[in-house]
N, C-alpha and C positions, 0 to 999 in steps of 0.2 A: 751874036755868033753860036752857034750851038754848042750847050756843055758836053754834050756827050762828045762831042768832036776829039776832048782832050784825052778823055775819059773811057776810052772805050770799052772799058771792062769793069766793074768792078764787084769782088769775090772776097771770101774767105780760102778762097783753095789754093791751089798752086799759082804761083807770080807775087800774091800780094800775102800771102799769111804770115812770113818771117815778120814783114814789117810790122802787122797789125798785131801779130802776136808778142813785141818785144815794143809794142809803145808802151804797155804797160806793166810789162815787167822792169823796162827801166824804171818809169817813174817809184813801181816796189824795189830796185837794188837802190836805188836815193832815196830813200825812204819821201819820197814825193816833194825831192826839193826845187823840185819847178815844175808849179803841175802843168804849165803844158803839156807835156806829156800826156799825162793819164785823160787831160781835156777831150784832145784830140784824137784817143780810142774809146771811148764814152757818146762822142759824133761820132766817131764809125759807125759804134754798138746801135744804136737810138736810130741813126738811117736804116743801118740792117734790118732792125725789127720794124720799123715802121715799112720799108720797101723789099727786103728778101727771104723774111721768118715768111713760112709758108710752110701750111699742115696739109699731110699725107692723107687723099681721100680712104686708105687702106690705113685702118691702127687708129688713124688720127694721132700720127709723130712729127713733132714740129723739125724742120728743114729748111737751110739757109740757101736761094738758087742763089744761082749766080746774073747780073747784067751786064749785056754784050750786047752790045750796037743798040740801041734801043730796045730789046728784048728782053723777057725771064729766060732763065732754062734752068731746067731743071733737070741738072746734074751733079751725080754726085759724084767722090773725091777721098781719097785714103788720106787726105793732109788736112781735108777739111775734120776730121773727128777735131782735131785739139781743140780749136771751137770753145765747143760746149765745157771743156777746165778751163779754158782761158777768160769767157761771164764770169764761171764761179767764181774765179783769184778777186777778180780786175772788177767783181758786183760788191762783192767783203768786203774789200779794201777800199772802194767809196758808200758801202753800207748802204748800197742801192741792190733790197729785194724779190724787184725786176728782174734786174739784169739777172740775178743767181738762180732763180726760179727757170728764166729762158736757158742759160745757161745746164739746169738738171735737164731739162726736156729735152736739147739738143743731143749730152751721152746717154738717156732714150734713145734718141733715136739712132745711135749711132752704134750703141750694142743693139740696138733691133735687127738692121741690117748685116751686122756682122754673122748673129748668130742666125738668121732667115737663108743667108750662105750655106751654112751647116748641113 
């Protein structure tokens, strides 16, 4: 059976943002008493870096695409701007500089988006 049948949309935007956000926050709040929370968060981040991380053709900014019904969608959501900070916090918590760097780039992209709207 096609795994996409079960998961029609992978995103860090609306619909899954709170779940993904609190995987690492719960781990932090409990002093990583059960590492399964941080492990699942890191799996989501690693998969997002591999499959959803996209560099814009204008300005070279890093964004996360959505994956919906078998194809990438390049959309932006206000809720998605939490991701950079979440990745910075989680990367520091796990001593993973790669995730921190991605987080910093995602924050920069959100700042750029909002500045260009003004």
